[in-house]
C-alpha angles and dihedrals in degrees: 000000000000092000095057118120130203118191122187122195099216100204094052100024089231110159126199124185123192127183102147097110131059092228120074090210091058092044089052091050093048092047090051090051090049092045092048090050093050093048090050090051091049091051093046091051090050092051092047093049092050091046093049091047089051092050091046091054090050098047098045122204096320089233108148090215092058105120125209104176137003123208110197109184100179090058094036088234135142118195123189103199095192094064099020095242121155121185127180095208102090096144093053091045094051087048088058108268094132095145095108092046094048093047092050090049090049092051091048091049090049092051091047089053092050091050090053093052 
């Protein structure tokens, strides 16, 4: 019909066609509302996916046997399984000398951030 309206959102390529009303002005207004709603839904889905992905990376696999760190007192050994770090200074680490462990974790976090971007 002559009053039909087709709107295209160029950045996303989203197309909305409206020919429900007799007036082109009303069809345009309705098409804009529908387009706005669809764009909002797309943005919300994107945010939810990013949030879920971030949460998933923080939680891990959820497996109860997933080890983070092992403290082996007879061998005076600390092993961090997430970053494959083994130190034979368990007594010093337990006394509070955590600098080496913290630095290794910072480096691993930086490398993980670089891989994501």
